[in-house]
N, C-alpha and C positions, 0 to 999 in steps of 0.2 A: 257398714262403712261409717266411720265417724265424720261428723260435719267438720269442714275446714274452718279454722279460726282466722281472724285477721292477722294475728301474730305469726301464724305459720305461713300465711300468704306473703307477708312482708319479708320473712326470712328467706323464702324461696325466691322472691323477686330480687333480694339483695345478692343472693348466691348467683343467680342467673346474670345479674348485672356485672358482678365481679368476673364471672367467666367470659362474658362478652367483652368486657374491657381488656381482659388478659389476651383474648384472641385478637382483638383489634390492635393492641400494642405489639403482639407478636407479628402480625401482618405488616404493621408499619416498620418494624425493625427489618423484616425481610425485604420490604420495598426499598428501604435505605441501603441495605446491603447490595441489592441488585443495581440500584442507581450508581452506587460507588463502583461496582464492578464494570458497569457500562462506561462510566467516565474513564476508568483505567484502560479499558479496551479501546475506547475512542482515541485516547492519547497514544497508545501503542500503534494503532493504525495510522494516525497522523505522522508519527515518526517513520514508519515503514514507507508511507507515501512520499515523504520528503527525501528519504534515501533513494527511492526509485527515481524520483525526479532528478536528483543529483547525478545518479549513475547514467540516466538517459542523456543528460547534458554533457557529461564526460565522454560518453560514447559518440555523440554527435560531433564533438570536437575532434576526437580521434579519427572518425570517418572523414571529416573534412581535411584533416592533416594528411591522412593516407591518400586522399584524392589529389592533393597538391603535390605530394611526393611522387605519385605515379605519373602525373602530368609532367613534372620536371624530368623524370627518368625517360619518358617517351621523347620529350624534346631533345634531351641529351643524346639519346640513341639516334634520332633523326639527324642531328648535327654530325655525329660520328659517321653515319652512313653517307651523308652528302659529302663529307670531307674525304672519305676513303674512295668514293666513286668519282672523284674529280669534279665535284660541284654539282653533279646531276643526281637527282634522287631516283632510287630504283625501288621496285616493288619486291625485291628479294629473289626474283627469278632471273636466271642468266641463260642466254642462248648458247647452245653447244655448236662447235664447228666441225 
Protein backbone atom coordinates (compact mmCIF):
# COMPACT_ATOMS: atom_id res chain seq x y z
CA UNK A 1 0.00 0.00 0.00
CA UNK A 2 1.36 3.35 -1.01
CA UNK A 3 1.76 6.01 1.64
CA UNK A 4 -0.76 8.84 1.57
CA UNK A 5 0.48 12.22 0.54
CA UNK A 6 -0.68 15.56 1.83
CA UNK A 7 -1.99 16.47 -1.63
CA UNK A 8 -4.19 13.35 -1.76
CA UNK A 9 -5.47 13.99 1.77
CA UNK A 10 -6.35 17.59 0.87
CA UNK A 11 -8.17 16.44 -2.27
CA UNK A 12 -10.20 13.89 -0.29
CA UNK A 13 -11.00 16.48 2.40
CA UNK A 14 -12.15 18.96 -0.27
CA UNK A 15 -14.37 16.36 -1.93
CA UNK A 16 -15.85 15.33 1.43
CA UNK A 17 -16.45 18.96 2.34
CA UNK A 18 -18.19 19.55 -0.98
CA UNK A 19 -20.38 16.48 -0.49
CA UNK A 20 -21.24 17.54 3.04
CA UNK A 21 -22.10 21.07 1.92
CA UNK A 22 -24.27 19.69 -0.88
CA UNK A 23 -26.06 17.43 1.59
CA UNK A 24 -26.55 20.30 4.04
CA UNK A 25 -27.89 22.55 1.27
CA UNK A 26 -30.26 19.80 0.13
CA UNK A 27 -31.47 19.37 3.72
CA UNK A 28 -31.97 23.12 4.09
CA UNK A 29 -33.95 23.23 0.84
CA UNK A 30 -36.12 20.37 2.08
CA UNK A 31 -36.66 22.14 5.41
CA UNK A 32 -37.69 25.31 3.57
CA UNK A 33 -40.12 23.29 1.45
CA UNK A 34 -41.64 21.61 4.52
CA UNK A 35 -41.87 24.99 6.27
CA UNK A 36 -43.67 26.49 3.29
CA UNK A 37 -46.02 23.51 3.11
CA UNK A 38 -46.82 23.81 6.81
CA UNK A 39 -47.53 27.53 6.39
CA UNK A 40 -49.92 26.75 3.53
CA UNK A 41 -51.61 24.04 5.58
CA UNK A 42 -51.93 26.37 8.56
CA UNK A 43 -53.55 29.01 6.36
CA UNK A 44 -55.99 26.46 4.94
CA UNK A 45 -56.89 25.22 8.42
CA UNK A 46 -57.44 28.80 9.59
CA UNK A 47 -59.82 29.37 6.67
CA UNK A 48 -61.70 26.15 7.45
CA UNK A 49 -61.95 27.11 11.12
CA UNK A 50 -63.31 30.54 10.20
CA UNK A 51 -65.93 28.99 7.91
CA UNK A 52 -66.94 26.55 10.66
CA UNK A 53 -67.28 29.43 13.13
CA UNK A 54 -69.39 31.39 10.63
CA UNK A 55 -71.63 28.39 9.98
CA UNK A 56 -72.04 27.78 13.72
CA UNK A 57 -73.04 31.41 14.21
CA UNK A 58 -75.58 31.18 11.38
CA UNK A 59 -76.98 27.94 12.78
CA UNK A 60 -77.35 29.50 16.22
CA UNK A 61 -79.25 32.42 14.69
CA UNK A 62 -81.47 30.01 12.78
CA UNK A 63 -82.12 27.99 15.93
CA UNK A 64 -83.05 31.11 17.87
CA UNK A 65 -85.32 32.26 15.05
CA UNK A 66 -87.03 28.86 14.93
CA UNK A 67 -87.56 28.94 18.70
CA UNK A 68 -89.17 32.38 18.45
CA UNK A 69 -91.43 31.24 15.60
CA UNK A 70 -92.43 28.11 17.53
CA UNK A 71 -93.23 30.20 20.59
CA UNK A 72 -95.36 32.57 18.51
CA UNK A 73 -97.20 29.65 16.90
CA UNK A 74 -97.95 28.12 20.31
CA UNK A 75 -99.20 31.47 21.61
CA UNK A 76 -101.37 31.90 18.52
CA UNK A 77 -102.73 28.37 18.92
CA UNK A 78 -103.52 29.04 22.59
CA UNK A 79 -105.32 32.27 21.62
CA UNK A 80 -107.39 30.41 19.02
CA UNK A 81 -108.23 27.66 21.50
CA UNK A 82 -109.27 30.12 24.18
CA UNK A 83 -111.40 32.11 21.69
CA UNK A 84 -113.15 29.04 20.30
CA UNK A 85 -113.84 27.69 23.79
CA UNK A 86 -115.57 30.83 24.97
CA UNK A 87 -112.62 32.26 26.82
CA UNK A 88 -111.76 29.17 28.83
CA UNK A 89 -108.67 27.21 28.13
CA UNK A 90 -108.98 23.49 27.63
CA UNK A 91 -106.47 20.71 27.67
CA UNK A 92 -107.85 19.21 24.47
CA UNK A 93 -110.05 16.58 26.11
CA UNK A 94 -113.82 16.83 26.11
CA UNK A 95 -116.27 14.90 28.19
CA UNK A 96 -118.87 12.80 26.41
CA UNK A 97 -122.57 12.85 27.37
